[in-house]
All heavy atoms as TSV, in Angstrom:
chain	resi	resn	atom	element	x	y	z
A	1	ALA	N	N	5.821	-34.845	-78.497
A	1	ALA	CA	C	5.247	-33.655	-79.117
A	1	ALA	C	C	5.422	-33.735	-80.626
A	1	ALA	O	O	6.406	-34.265	-81.107
A	1	ALA	CB	C	5.922	-32.409	-78.572
A	2	PRO	N	N	4.467	-33.188	-81.394
A	2	PRO	CA	C	4.605	-33.182	-82.849
A	2	PRO	C	C	5.846	-32.405	-83.282
A	2	PRO	O	O	6.344	-31.549	-82.570
A	2	PRO	CB	C	3.335	-32.494	-83.335
A	2	PRO	CG	C	2.357	-32.623	-82.220
A	2	PRO	CD	C	3.176	-32.667	-80.975
A	3	LYS	N	N	6.304	-32.718	-84.481
A	3	LYS	CA	C	7.516	-32.084	-85.008
A	3	LYS	C	C	7.361	-30.567	-85.071
A	3	LYS	O	O	6.361	-30.057	-85.549
A	3	LYS	CB	C	7.784	-32.630	-86.410
A	3	LYS	CG	C	9.028	-32.067	-87.041
A	3	LYS	CD	C	9.216	-32.614	-88.428
A	3	LYS	CE	C	10.369	-31.927	-89.107
A	3	LYS	NZ	N	10.452	-32.292	-90.504
A	4	GLY	N	N	8.352	-29.847	-84.530
A	4	GLY	CA	C	8.368	-28.395	-84.609
A	4	GLY	C	C	7.550	-27.713	-83.534
A	4	GLY	O	O	7.378	-26.520	-83.557
A	5	ARG	N	N	7.042	-28.467	-82.591
A	5	ARG	CA	C	6.227	-27.865	-81.538
A	5	ARG	C	C	6.821	-28.180	-80.184
A	5	ARG	O	O	7.391	-29.237	-79.966
A	5	ARG	CB	C	4.804	-28.397	-81.582
A	5	ARG	CG	C	4.121	-28.098	-82.904
A	5	ARG	CD	C	2.650	-27.958	-82.654
A	5	ARG	NE	N	1.941	-27.769	-83.900
A	5	ARG	CZ	C	1.513	-26.592	-84.318
A	5	ARG	NH1	N	1.728	-25.532	-83.623
A	5	ARG	NH2	N	0.855	-26.490	-85.445
A	6	ALA	N	N	6.661	-27.251	-79.256
A	6	ALA	CA	C	7.116	-27.472	-77.887
A	6	ALA	C	C	6.127	-28.402	-77.193
A	6	ALA	O	O	4.958	-28.474	-77.565
A	6	ALA	CB	C	7.212	-26.146	-77.140
A	7	SER	N	N	6.572	-29.096	-76.181
A	7	SER	CA	C	5.717	-30.072	-75.516
A	7	SER	C	C	4.569	-29.413	-74.772
A	7	SER	O	O	3.548	-30.032	-74.530
A	7	SER	CB	C	6.546	-30.924	-74.554
A	7	SER	OG	O	7.133	-30.094	-73.569
A	8	GLY	N	N	4.678	-28.139	-74.393
A	8	GLY	CA	C	3.630	-27.460	-73.652
A	8	GLY	C	C	2.573	-26.814	-74.515
A	8	GLY	O	O	1.589	-26.301	-74.018
A	9	ASP	N	N	2.741	-26.819	-75.842
A	9	ASP	CA	C	1.773	-26.176	-76.734
A	9	ASP	C	C	0.486	-26.978	-76.792
A	9	ASP	O	O	0.492	-28.200	-76.789
A	9	ASP	CB	C	2.329	-26.051	-78.151
A	9	ASP	CG	C	3.403	-24.993	-78.253
A	9	ASP	OD1	O	3.620	-24.246	-77.296
A	9	ASP	OD2	O	4.026	-24.940	-79.322
A	10	ASN	N	N	-0.633	-26.284	-76.856
A	10	ASN	CA	C	-1.928	-26.931	-76.994
A	10	ASN	C	C	-2.254	-26.985	-78.474
A	10	ASN	O	O	-2.668	-26.014	-79.068
A	10	ASN	CB	C	-2.988	-26.147	-76.216
A	10	ASN	CG	C	-4.310	-26.867	-76.192
A	10	ASN	OD1	O	-4.435	-27.961	-76.719
A	10	ASN	ND2	N	-5.297	-26.251	-75.576
A	11	VAL	N	N	-2.069	-28.147	-79.106
A	11	VAL	CA	C	-2.246	-28.271	-80.547
A	11	VAL	C	C	-3.587	-28.885	-80.919
A	11	VAL	O	O	-3.895	-29.000	-82.082
A	11	VAL	CB	C	-1.105	-29.104	-81.182
A	11	VAL	CG1	C	0.207	-28.385	-81.043
A	11	VAL	CG2	C	-1.041	-30.484	-80.571
A	12	ASP	N	N	-4.398	-29.285	-79.951
A	12	ASP	CA	C	-5.655	-29.953	-80.237
A	12	ASP	C	C	-6.846	-29.020	-80.064
A	12	ASP	O	O	-7.865	-29.404	-79.507
A	12	ASP	CB	C	-5.804	-31.178	-79.327
A	12	ASP	CG	C	-4.759	-32.233	-79.604
A	12	ASP	OD1	O	-4.283	-32.287	-80.752
A	12	ASP	OD2	O	-4.416	-32.983	-78.677
A	13	LEU	N	N	-6.738	-27.804	-80.543
A	13	LEU	CA	C	-7.843	-26.862	-80.445
A	13	LEU	C	C	-8.896	-27.206	-81.482
A	13	LEU	O	O	-8.585	-27.459	-82.646
A	13	LEU	CB	C	-7.361	-25.430	-80.676
A	13	LEU	CG	C	-6.420	-24.861	-79.636
A	13	LEU	CD1	C	-5.933	-23.499	-80.070
A	13	LEU	CD2	C	-7.116	-24.764	-78.301
A	14	GLN	N	N	-10.150	-27.214	-81.076
A	14	GLN	CA	C	-11.231	-27.483	-82.003
A	14	GLN	C	C	-11.325	-26.332	-82.999
A	14	GLN	O	O	-11.415	-25.173	-82.611
A	14	GLN	CB	C	-12.540	-27.638	-81.257
A	14	GLN	CG	C	-13.701	-27.961	-82.157
A	14	GLN	CD	C	-14.993	-28.124	-81.375
A	14	GLN	OE1	O	-15.034	-27.925	-80.176
A	14	GLN	NE2	N	-16.042	-28.472	-82.068
A	15	GLY	N	N	-11.279	-26.645	-84.270
A	15	GLY	CA	C	-11.349	-25.628	-85.302
A	15	GLY	C	C	-10.029	-24.935	-85.558
A	15	GLY	O	O	-9.955	-24.012	-86.353
A	16	GLY	N	N	-8.965	-25.364	-84.897
A	16	GLY	CA	C	-7.646	-24.766	-85.077
A	16	GLY	C	C	-6.999	-25.236	-86.367
A	16	GLY	O	O	-7.511	-26.109	-87.081
A	17	TYR	N	N	-5.865	-24.654	-86.679
A	17	TYR	CA	C	-5.149	-24.988	-87.905
A	17	TYR	C	C	-4.492	-26.350	-87.778
A	17	TYR	O	O	-3.767	-26.622	-86.825
A	17	TYR	CB	C	-4.091	-23.920	-88.194
A	17	TYR	CG	C	-3.205	-24.269	-89.375
A	17	TYR	CD1	C	-3.712	-24.262	-90.663
A	17	TYR	CD2	C	-1.872	-24.612	-89.197
A	17	TYR	CE1	C	-2.929	-24.583	-91.737
A	17	TYR	CE2	C	-1.071	-24.925	-90.269
A	17	TYR	CZ	C	-1.598	-24.912	-91.534
A	17	TYR	OH	O	-0.811	-25.234	-92.603
A	18	ASN	N	N	-4.770	-27.221	-88.730
A	18	ASN	CA	C	-4.142	-28.535	-88.793
A	18	ASN	C	C	-3.445	-28.639	-90.148
A	18	ASN	O	O	-4.104	-28.703	-91.184
A	18	ASN	CB	C	-5.191	-29.637	-88.637
A	18	ASN	CG	C	-4.565	-31.018	-88.616
A	18	ASN	OD1	O	-3.352	-31.165	-88.712
A	18	ASN	ND2	N	-5.406	-32.025	-88.493
A	19	PRO	N	N	-2.106	-28.654	-90.177
A	19	PRO	CA	C	-1.399	-28.676	-91.459
A	19	PRO	C	C	-1.704	-29.906	-92.296
A	19	PRO	O	O	-1.608	-29.865	-93.523
A	19	PRO	CB	C	0.080	-28.626	-91.067
A	19	PRO	CG	C	0.143	-28.826	-89.608
A	19	PRO	CD	C	-1.205	-28.612	-89.042
A	20	ASP	N	N	-2.116	-31.002	-91.683
A	20	ASP	CA	C	-2.439	-32.212	-92.442
A	20	ASP	C	C	-3.661	-32.014	-93.330
A	20	ASP	O	O	-3.801	-32.673	-94.363
A	20	ASP	CB	C	-2.680	-33.386	-91.490
A	20	ASP	CG	C	-1.431	-33.747	-90.692
A	20	ASP	OD1	O	-0.310	-33.458	-91.177
A	20	ASP	OD2	O	-1.573	-34.300	-89.583
A	21	ASP	N	N	-4.558	-31.092	-92.953
A	21	ASP	CA	C	-5.750	-30.826	-93.759
A	21	ASP	C	C	-5.399	-30.181	-95.101
A	21	ASP	O	O	-6.167	-30.265	-96.050
A	21	ASP	CB	C	-6.711	-29.902	-93.008
A	21	ASP	CG	C	-7.315	-30.566	-91.781
A	21	ASP	OD1	O	-7.268	-31.814	-91.684
A	21	ASP	OD2	O	-7.821	-29.828	-90.905
A	22	PHE	N	N	-4.262	-29.534	-95.186
A	22	PHE	CA	C	-3.891	-28.789	-96.388
A	22	PHE	C	C	-2.703	-29.399	-97.117
A	22	PHE	O	O	-2.145	-28.776	-98.013
A	22	PHE	CB	C	-3.572	-27.336	-96.006
A	22	PHE	CG	C	-4.716	-26.658	-95.312
A	22	PHE	CD1	C	-4.768	-26.574	-93.933
A	22	PHE	CD2	C	-5.752	-26.120	-96.047
A	22	PHE	CE1	C	-5.822	-25.961	-93.291
A	22	PHE	CE2	C	-6.824	-25.505	-95.414
A	22	PHE	CZ	C	-6.858	-25.429	-94.040
A	23	GLU	N	N	-2.310	-30.612	-96.749
A	23	GLU	CA	C	-1.130	-31.253	-97.335
A	23	GLU	C	C	-1.316	-31.572	-98.814
A	23	GLU	O	O	-0.394	-31.463	-99.605
A	23	GLU	CB	C	-0.812	-32.537	-96.558
A	23	GLU	CG	C	0.452	-33.210	-96.999
A	23	GLU	CD	C	1.477	-33.238	-95.898
A	23	GLU	OE1	O	1.191	-32.792	-94.791
A	23	GLU	OE2	O	2.580	-33.711	-96.193
A	24	GLY	N	N	-2.519	-31.966	-99.230
A	24	GLY	CA	C	-2.732	-32.413	-100.602
A	24	GLY	C	C	-3.196	-31.334	-101.558
A	24	GLY	O	O	-3.699	-31.662	-102.636
A	25	LEU	N	N	-3.050	-30.081	-101.233
A	25	LEU	CA	C	-3.500	-29.011	-102.128
A	25	LEU	C	C	-2.648	-28.949	-103.382
A	25	LEU	O	O	-1.440	-29.139	-103.335
A	25	LEU	CB	C	-3.449	-27.662	-101.412
A	25	LEU	CG	C	-4.441	-27.431	-100.288
A	25	LEU	CD1	C	-4.216	-26.058	-99.666
A	25	LEU	CD2	C	-5.863	-27.550	-100.785
A	26	ASP	N	N	-3.298	-28.679	-104.496
A	26	ASP	CA	C	-2.596	-28.568	-105.777
A	26	ASP	C	C	-2.204	-27.102	-105.980
A	26	ASP	O	O	-2.860	-26.350	-106.703
A	26	ASP	CB	C	-3.500	-29.052	-106.910
A	26	ASP	CG	C	-2.787	-29.079	-108.248
A	26	ASP	OD1	O	-1.539	-29.167	-108.255
A	26	ASP	OD2	O	-3.468	-28.988	-109.291
A	27	VAL	N	N	-1.127	-26.690	-105.284
A	27	VAL	CA	C	-0.642	-25.315	-105.366
A	27	VAL	C	C	0.857	-25.338	-105.584
A	27	VAL	O	O	1.521	-26.363	-105.417
A	27	VAL	CB	C	-0.982	-24.520	-104.080
A	27	VAL	CG1	C	-2.481	-24.345	-103.939
A	27	VAL	CG2	C	-0.418	-25.194	-102.856
A	28	GLY	N	N	1.391	-24.182	-105.933
A	28	GLY	CA	C	2.821	-24.078	-106.180
A	28	GLY	C	C	3.637	-24.131	-104.892
A	28	GLY	O	O	3.111	-24.059	-103.776
A	29	SER	N	N	4.940	-24.237	-105.056
A	29	SER	CA	C	5.827	-24.343	-103.894
A	29	SER	C	C	5.836	-23.061	-103.068
A	29	SER	O	O	6.024	-23.116	-101.854
A	29	SER	CB	C	7.247	-24.683	-104.345
A	29	SER	OG	O	7.754	-23.662	-105.174
A	30	ASP	N	N	5.597	-21.906	-103.719
A	30	ASP	CA	C	5.580	-20.657	-102.964
A	30	ASP	C	C	4.387	-20.594	-102.005
A	30	ASP	O	O	4.508	-20.107	-100.885
A	30	ASP	CB	C	5.584	-19.448	-103.902
A	30	ASP	CG	C	4.462	-19.492	-104.931
A	30	ASP	OD1	O	3.908	-20.587	-105.161
A	30	ASP	OD2	O	4.154	-18.431	-105.508
A	31	VAL	N	N	3.244	-21.140	-102.415
A	31	VAL	CA	C	2.075	-21.164	-101.544
A	31	VAL	C	C	2.281	-22.175	-100.417
A	31	VAL	O	O	1.924	-21.930	-99.271
A	31	VAL	CB	C	0.792	-21.479	-102.345
A	31	VAL	CG1	C	-0.403	-21.637	-101.432
A	31	VAL	CG2	C	0.547	-20.398	-103.385
A	32	LYS	N	N	2.886	-23.314	-100.733
A	32	LYS	CA	C	3.171	-24.308	-99.698
A	32	LYS	C	C	4.130	-23.732	-98.652
A	32	LYS	O	O	4.020	-24.028	-97.470
A	32	LYS	CB	C	3.760	-25.574	-100.308
A	32	LYS	CG	C	2.731	-26.382	-101.060
A	32	LYS	CD	C	3.297	-27.671	-101.576
A	32	LYS	CE	C	2.227	-28.438	-102.336
A	32	LYS	NZ	N	2.660	-29.736	-102.788
A	33	GLU	N	N	5.051	-22.886	-99.108
A	33	GLU	CA	C	5.969	-22.234	-98.172
A	33	GLU	C	C	5.216	-21.300	-97.235
A	33	GLU	O	O	5.552	-21.188	-96.059
A	33	GLU	CB	C	7.049	-21.466	-98.930
A	33	GLU	CG	C	8.059	-20.806	-98.013
A	33	GLU	CD	C	9.072	-19.984	-98.777
A	33	GLU	OE1	O	9.063	-19.996	-100.024
A	33	GLU	OE2	O	9.865	-19.309	-98.118
A	34	LEU	N	N	4.178	-20.633	-97.750
A	34	LEU	CA	C	3.377	-19.753	-96.901
A	34	LEU	C	C	2.716	-20.528	-95.764
A	34	LEU	O	O	2.610	-20.033	-94.646
A	34	LEU	CB	C	2.315	-19.039	-97.735
A	34	LEU	CG	C	2.818	-17.962	-98.693
A	34	LEU	CD1	C	1.665	-17.442	-99.528
A	34	LEU	CD2	C	3.478	-16.840	-97.931
A	35	PHE	N	N	2.269	-21.760	-96.045
A	35	PHE	CA	C	1.647	-22.568	-95.008
A	35	PHE	C	C	2.634	-22.944	-93.912
A	35	PHE	O	O	2.235	-23.148	-92.770
A	35	PHE	CB	C	1.019	-23.829	-95.619
A	35	PHE	CG	C	-0.332	-23.576	-96.239
A	35	PHE	CD1	C	-0.454	-23.341	-97.594
A	35	PHE	CD2	C	-1.474	-23.572	-95.460
A	35	PHE	CE1	C	-1.682	-23.110	-98.158
A	35	PHE	CE2	C	-2.716	-23.342	-96.012
A	35	PHE	CZ	C	-2.820	-23.106	-97.367
A	36	THR	N	N	3.914	-23.015	-94.215
A	36	THR	CA	C	4.896	-23.318	-93.166
A	36	THR	C	C	5.011	-22.157	-92.186
A	36	THR	O	O	5.309	-22.370	-91.015
A	36	THR	CB	C	6.273	-23.630	-93.756
A	36	THR	OG1	O	6.788	-22.485	-94.425
A	36	THR	CG2	C	6.219	-24.814	-94.700
A	37	TYR	N	N	4.765	-20.940	-92.655
A	37	TYR	CA	C	4.804	-19.787	-91.754
A	37	TYR	C	C	3.688	-19.868	-90.712
A	37	TYR	O	O	3.852	-19.434	-89.578
A	37	TYR	CB	C	4.689	-18.474	-92.532
A	37	TYR	CG	C	5.953	-18.097	-93.248
A	37	TYR	CD1	C	6.104	-18.327	-94.605
A	37	TYR	CD2	C	7.006	-17.518	-92.558
A	37	TYR	CE1	C	7.265	-17.981	-95.254
A	37	TYR	CE2	C	8.174	-17.164	-93.205
A	37	TYR	CZ	C	8.297	-17.404	-94.556
A	37	TYR	OH	O	9.451	-17.066	-95.191
A	38	ILE	N	N	2.541	-20.421	-91.087
A	38	ILE	CA	C	1.437	-20.572	-90.141
A	38	ILE	C	C	1.854	-21.504	-89.014
A	38	ILE	O	O	1.585	-21.242	-87.843
A	38	ILE	CB	C	0.181	-21.104	-90.855
A	38	ILE	CG1	C	-0.295	-20.105	-91.913
A	38	ILE	CG2	C	-0.936	-21.393	-89.852
A	38	ILE	CD1	C	-1.403	-20.621	-92.800
A	39	SER	N	N	2.515	-22.591	-89.346
A	39	SER	CA	C	2.941	-23.558	-88.328
A	39	SER	C	C	4.033	-22.992	-87.433
A	39	SER	O	O	4.089	-23.302	-86.246
A	39	SER	CB	C	3.459	-24.830	-88.996
A	39	SER	OG	O	2.434	-25.440	-89.729
A	40	ARG	N	N	4.894	-22.157	-87.991
A	40	ARG	CA	C	6.010	-21.627	-87.208
A	40	ARG	C	C	5.643	-20.420	-86.362
A	40	ARG	O	O	6.387	-20.053	-85.464
A	40	ARG	CB	C	7.163	-21.243	-88.134
A	40	ARG	CG	C	7.810	-22.451	-88.786
A	40	ARG	CD	C	9.026	-22.065	-89.540
A	40	ARG	NE	N	8.652	-21.171	-90.652
A	40	ARG	CZ	C	9.445	-20.844	-91.645
A	40	ARG	NH1	N	10.670	-21.298	-91.671
A	40	ARG	NH2	N	9.036	-20.048	-92.595
A	41	TYR	N	N	4.495	-19.813	-86.623
A	41	TYR	CA	C	4.106	-18.602	-85.903
A	41	TYR	C	C	3.795	-18.904	-84.448
A	41	TYR	O	O	3.085	-19.850	-84.126
A	41	TYR	CB	C	2.876	-17.969	-86.561
A	41	TYR	CG	C	2.343	-16.785	-85.797
A	41	TYR	CD1	C	3.001	-15.575	-85.828
A	41	TYR	CD2	C	1.190	-16.885	-85.027
A	41	TYR	CE1	C	2.525	-14.478	-85.128
A	41	TYR	CE2	C	0.700	-15.798	-84.322
A	41	TYR	CZ	C	1.377	-14.603	-84.378
A	41	TYR	OH	O	0.902	-13.538	-83.676
A	42	THR	N	N	4.334	-18.103	-83.561
A	42	THR	CA	C	3.985	-18.185	-82.149
A	42	THR	C	C	3.527	-16.793	-81.712
A	42	THR	O	O	4.274	-15.817	-81.839
A	42	THR	CB	C	5.180	-18.620	-81.274
A	42	THR	OG1	O	6.276	-17.763	-81.512
A	42	THR	CG2	C	5.586	-20.044	-81.588
A	43	PRO	N	N	2.290	-16.674	-81.229
A	43	PRO	CA	C	1.782	-15.364	-80.846
A	43	PRO	C	C	2.514	-14.826	-79.634
A	43	PRO	O	O	2.934	-15.570	-78.759
A	43	PRO	CB	C	0.310	-15.622	-80.530
A	43	PRO	CG	C	0.226	-17.078	-80.247
A	43	PRO	CD	C	1.322	-17.730	-81.019
A	44	GLN	N	N	2.683	-13.517	-79.604
A	44	GLN	CA	C	3.309	-12.866	-78.463
A	44	GLN	C	C	2.244	-12.625	-77.408
A	44	GLN	O	O	1.128	-12.219	-77.715
A	44	GLN	CB	C	3.929	-11.537	-78.874
A	44	GLN	CG	C	5.034	-11.685	-79.884
A	44	GLN	CD	C	5.574	-10.340	-80.314
A	44	GLN	OE1	O	5.113	-9.299	-79.871
A	44	GLN	NE2	N	6.564	-10.360	-81.178
A	45	ILE	N	N	2.611	-12.887	-76.177
A	45	ILE	CA	C	1.679	-12.684	-75.078
A	45	ILE	C	C	1.942	-11.310	-74.488
A	45	ILE	O	O	3.023	-11.047	-73.970
A	45	ILE	CB	C	1.835	-13.778	-74.011
A	45	ILE	CG1	C	1.514	-15.139	-74.623
A	45	ILE	CG2	C	0.934	-13.494	-72.823
A	45	ILE	CD1	C	1.791	-16.301	-73.707
A	46	ALA	N	N	0.966	-10.439	-74.608
A	46	ALA	CA	C	1.087	-9.074	-74.096
A	46	ALA	C	C	0.263	-8.961	-72.826
A	46	ALA	O	O	-0.931	-9.259	-72.826
A	46	ALA	CB	C	0.616	-8.074	-75.130
A	47	GLU	N	N	0.901	-8.542	-71.756
A	47	GLU	CA	C	0.179	-8.356	-70.511
A	47	GLU	C	C	-0.302	-6.916	-70.445
A	47	GLU	O	O	0.481	-5.975	-70.492
A	47	GLU	CB	C	1.072	-8.670	-69.320
A	47	GLU	CG	C	0.302	-8.769	-68.038
A	47	GLU	CD	C	1.085	-9.472	-66.958
A	47	GLU	OE1	O	1.837	-10.394	-67.267
A	47	GLU	OE2	O	0.934	-9.069	-65.803
A	48	ILE	N	N	-1.611	-6.765	-70.354
A	48	ILE	CA	C	-2.213	-5.442	-70.362
A	48	ILE	C	C	-2.670	-5.110	-68.953
A	48	ILE	O	O	-3.404	-5.881	-68.323
A	48	ILE	CB	C	-3.402	-5.400	-71.341
A	48	ILE	CG1	C	-2.913	-5.735	-72.745
A	48	ILE	CG2	C	-4.077	-4.043	-71.308
A	48	ILE	CD1	C	-4.025	-5.890	-73.749
A	49	ASP	N	N	-2.240	-3.967	-68.473
A	49	ASP	CA	C	-2.611	-3.520	-67.142
A	49	ASP	C	C	-4.055	-3.040	-67.176
A	49	ASP	O	O	-4.406	-2.147	-67.944
A	49	ASP	CB	C	-1.686	-2.389	-66.703
A	49	ASP	CG	C	-1.921	-1.976	-65.264
A	49	ASP	OD1	O	-2.404	-2.820	-64.487
A	49	ASP	OD2	O	-1.604	-0.822	-64.918
A	50	THR	N	N	-4.903	-3.650	-66.370
A	50	THR	CA	C	-6.308	-3.265	-66.339
A	50	THR	C	C	-6.635	-2.640	-64.995
A	50	THR	O	O	-6.752	-3.311	-63.984
A	50	THR	CB	C	-7.220	-4.477	-66.566
A	50	THR	OG1	O	-6.900	-5.472	-65.599
A	50	THR	CG2	C	-7.039	-5.051	-67.952
A	51	ARG	N	N	-6.744	-1.349	-64.995
A	51	ARG	CA	C	-7.130	-0.619	-63.792
A	51	ARG	C	C	-8.487	0.005	-64.025
A	51	ARG	O	O	-8.681	0.733	-64.994
A	51	ARG	CB	C	-6.119	0.476	-63.469
A	51	ARG	CG	C	-4.777	-0.086	-62.986
A	51	ARG	CD	C	-3.862	1.035	-62.704
A	51	ARG	NE	N	-3.340	1.441	-64.023
A	51	ARG	CZ	C	-2.534	2.451	-64.234
A	51	ARG	NH1	N	-2.153	3.205	-63.246
A	51	ARG	NH2	N	-2.116	2.743	-65.437
A	52	LEU	N	N	-9.397	-0.289	-63.142
A	52	LEU	CA	C	-10.725	0.311	-63.251
A	52	LEU	C	C	-10.700	1.687	-62.601
A	52	LEU	O	O	-10.201	1.850	-61.495
A	52	LEU	CB	C	-11.762	-0.568	-62.572
A	52	LEU	CG	C	-11.984	-1.930	-63.192
A	52	LEU	CD1	C	-13.000	-2.719	-62.365
A	52	LEU	CD2	C	-12.481	-1.793	-64.611
A	53	LYS	N	N	-11.238	2.659	-63.292
A	53	LYS	CA	C	-11.312	4.011	-62.770
A	53	LYS	C	C	-12.781	4.394	-62.690
A	53	LYS	O	O	-13.463	4.460	-63.700
A	53	LYS	CB	C	-10.565	4.984	-63.681
A	53	LYS	CG	C	-9.087	4.698	-63.755
A	53	LYS	CD	C	-8.396	5.687	-64.659
A	53	LYS	CE	C	-6.917	5.358	-64.755
A	53	LYS	NZ	N	-6.210	6.262	-65.635
A	54	PRO	N	N	-13.282	4.617	-61.482
A	54	PRO	CA	C	-14.703	4.966	-61.368
A	54	PRO	C	C	-14.967	6.357	-61.936
A	54	PRO	O	O	-14.134	7.248	-61.862
A	54	PRO	CB	C	-14.959	4.932	-59.859
A	54	PRO	CG	C	-13.618	5.197	-59.252
A	54	PRO	CD	C	-12.614	4.591	-60.197
A	55	PHE	N	N	-16.141	6.508	-62.498
A	55	PHE	CA	C	-16.539	7.806	-63.037
A	55	PHE	C	C	-17.307	8.546	-61.961
A	55	PHE	O	O	-18.406	8.156	-61.572
A	55	PHE	CB	C	-17.401	7.627	-64.288
A	55	PHE	CG	C	-17.968	8.917	-64.788
A	55	PHE	CD1	C	-17.155	9.845	-65.413
A	55	PHE	CD2	C	-19.302	9.220	-64.628
A	55	PHE	CE1	C	-17.665	11.044	-65.868
A	55	PHE	CE2	C	-19.829	10.413	-65.085
A	55	PHE	CZ	C	-19.003	11.323	-65.708
A	56	ILE	N	N	-16.702	9.593	-61.436
A	56	ILE	CA	C	-17.353	10.425	-60.432
A	56	ILE	C	C	-17.386	11.841	-60.993
A	56	ILE	O	O	-16.357	12.500	-61.088
A	56	ILE	CB	C	-16.602	10.393	-59.094
A	56	ILE	CG1	C	-16.514	8.954	-58.592
A	56	ILE	CG2	C	-17.290	11.294	-58.082
A	56	ILE	CD1	C	-15.657	8.781	-57.365
A	57	PRO	N	N	-18.568	12.291	-61.380
A	57	PRO	CA	C	-18.637	13.635	-61.958
A	57	PRO	C	C	-18.333	14.702	-60.903
A	57	PRO	O	O	-18.632	14.545	-59.728
A	57	PRO	CB	C	-20.078	13.742	-62.449
A	57	PRO	CG	C	-20.832	12.720	-61.670
A	57	PRO	CD	C	-19.860	11.638	-61.321
A	58	GLU	N	N	-17.706	15.794	-61.344
A	58	GLU	CA	C	-17.371	16.877	-60.431
A	58	GLU	C	C	-18.601	17.677	-60.036
A	58	GLU	O	O	-18.632	18.289	-58.985
A	58	GLU	CB	C	-16.337	17.790	-61.072
A	58	GLU	CG	C	-15.012	17.082	-61.308
A	58	GLU	CD	C	-13.983	18.001	-61.941
A	58	GLU	OE1	O	-14.189	19.228	-61.934
A	58	GLU	OE2	O	-12.984	17.480	-62.438
A	59	TYR	N	N	-19.581	17.667	-60.862
A	59	TYR	CA	C	-20.819	18.368	-60.550
A	59	TYR	C	C	-21.970	17.581	-61.152
A	59	TYR	O	O	-21.795	16.785	-62.063
A	59	TYR	CB	C	-20.804	19.787	-61.079
A	59	TYR	CG	C	-20.730	19.868	-62.583
A	59	TYR	CD1	C	-21.891	19.960	-63.337
A	59	TYR	CD2	C	-19.503	19.855	-63.248
A	59	TYR	CE1	C	-21.833	20.027	-64.720
A	59	TYR	CE2	C	-19.433	19.911	-64.622
A	59	TYR	CZ	C	-20.595	20.000	-65.354
A	59	TYR	OH	O	-20.540	20.071	-66.707
A	60	ILE	N	N	-23.142	17.806	-60.621
A	60	ILE	CA	C	-24.325	17.141	-61.135
A	60	ILE	C	C	-25.134	18.189	-61.893
A	60	ILE	O	O	-25.622	19.146	-61.298
A	60	ILE	CB	C	-25.162	16.544	-59.990
A	60	ILE	CG1	C	-24.328	15.519	-59.229
A	60	ILE	CG2	C	-26.450	15.914	-60.532
A	60	ILE	CD1	C	-24.986	14.985	-57.984
A	61	PRO	N	N	-25.231	18.050	-63.194
A	61	PRO	CA	C	-25.980	19.039	-63.963
A	61	PRO	C	C	-27.478	18.950	-63.641
A	61	PRO	O	O	-28.002	17.873	-63.372
A	61	PRO	CB	C	-25.701	18.659	-65.407
A	61	PRO	CG	C	-25.318	17.228	-65.357
A	61	PRO	CD	C	-24.682	16.996	-64.026
A	62	ALA	N	N	-28.103	20.079	-63.617
A	62	ALA	CA	C	-29.531	20.110	-63.325
A	62	ALA	C	C	-30.200	21.080	-64.272
A	62	ALA	O	O	-29.603	22.050	-64.724
A	62	ALA	CB	C	-29.758	20.530	-61.870
A	63	VAL	N	N	-31.447	20.822	-64.529
A	63	VAL	CA	C	-32.242	21.713	-65.354
A	63	VAL	C	C	-33.283	22.337	-64.430
A	63	VAL	O	O	-34.030	21.639	-63.748
A	63	VAL	CB	C	-32.938	20.949	-66.498
A	63	VAL	CG1	C	-33.844	21.874	-67.288
A	63	VAL	CG2	C	-31.896	20.279	-67.384
A	64	GLY	N	N	-33.288	23.636	-64.349
A	64	GLY	CA	C	-34.254	24.326	-63.494
A	64	GLY	C	C	-33.738	24.500	-62.082
A	64	GLY	O	O	-32.548	24.447	-61.816
A	65	ASP	N	N	-34.660	24.659	-61.171
A	65	ASP	CA	C	-34.323	24.895	-59.780
A	65	ASP	C	C	-33.933	23.597	-59.069
A	65	ASP	O	O	-34.331	22.516	-59.488
A	65	ASP	CB	C	-35.502	25.530	-59.044
A	65	ASP	CG	C	-35.781	26.930	-59.550
A	65	ASP	OD1	O	-34.823	27.602	-59.998
A	65	ASP	OD2	O	-36.958	27.357	-59.494
A	66	ILE	N	N	-33.207	23.752	-57.970
A	66	ILE	CA	C	-32.835	22.593	-57.161
A	66	ILE	C	C	-34.095	22.058	-56.509
A	66	ILE	O	O	-34.954	22.824	-56.047
A	66	ILE	CB	C	-31.792	23.006	-56.082
A	66	ILE	CG1	C	-30.514	23.480	-56.771
A	66	ILE	CG2	C	-31.520	21.853	-55.147
A	66	ILE	CD1	C	-29.477	24.001	-55.802
A	67	ASP	N	N	-34.197	20.762	-56.452
A	67	ASP	CA	C	-35.382	20.129	-55.875
A	67	ASP	C	C	-35.500	20.489	-54.395
A	67	ASP	O	O	-34.548	20.445	-53.641
A	67	ASP	CB	C	-35.272	18.605	-56.047
A	67	ASP	CG	C	-36.557	17.885	-55.722
A	67	ASP	OD1	O	-37.564	18.553	-55.404
A	67	ASP	OD2	O	-36.559	16.640	-55.810
A	68	ALA	N	N	-36.688	20.810	-53.967
A	68	ALA	CA	C	-36.913	21.199	-52.573
A	68	ALA	C	C	-36.711	20.047	-51.616
A	68	ALA	O	O	-36.451	20.244	-50.431
A	68	ALA	CB	C	-38.314	21.772	-52.433
A	69	MET	N	N	-36.805	18.830	-52.082
A	69	MET	CA	C	-36.624	17.661	-51.212
A	69	MET	C	C	-35.177	17.478	-50.810
A	69	MET	O	O	-34.875	16.811	-49.838
A	69	MET	CB	C	-37.125	16.394	-51.920
A	69	MET	CG	C	-38.609	16.389	-52.209
A	69	MET	SD	S	-39.605	16.449	-50.718
A	69	MET	CE	C	-39.378	14.806	-50.113
A	70	LEU	N	N	-34.256	18.050	-51.528
A	70	LEU	CA	C	-32.837	17.925	-51.177
A	70	LEU	C	C	-32.560	18.900	-50.096
A	70	LEU	O	O	-31.906	19.003	-49.267
A	70	LEU	CB	C	-31.943	18.203	-52.382
A	70	LEU	CG	C	-32.032	17.189	-53.503
A	70	LEU	CD1	C	-31.139	17.641	-54.657
A	70	LEU	CD2	C	-31.611	15.813	-53.044
């Protein structure tokens, strides 16, 4: 596994952050330090409970008289 990464991490994402792409930037040490935070960040996995609730209206609104066919 690459340095600083766990063996189970997926580091080959297309379009993902690659620190080697930004190694030669002409910036100060404080900006280079900011790039290390990107590499060290690990997103938190939040499990969201998804319950579907059907919409059943309590009454059916009508305009005018009730239809004679009902």
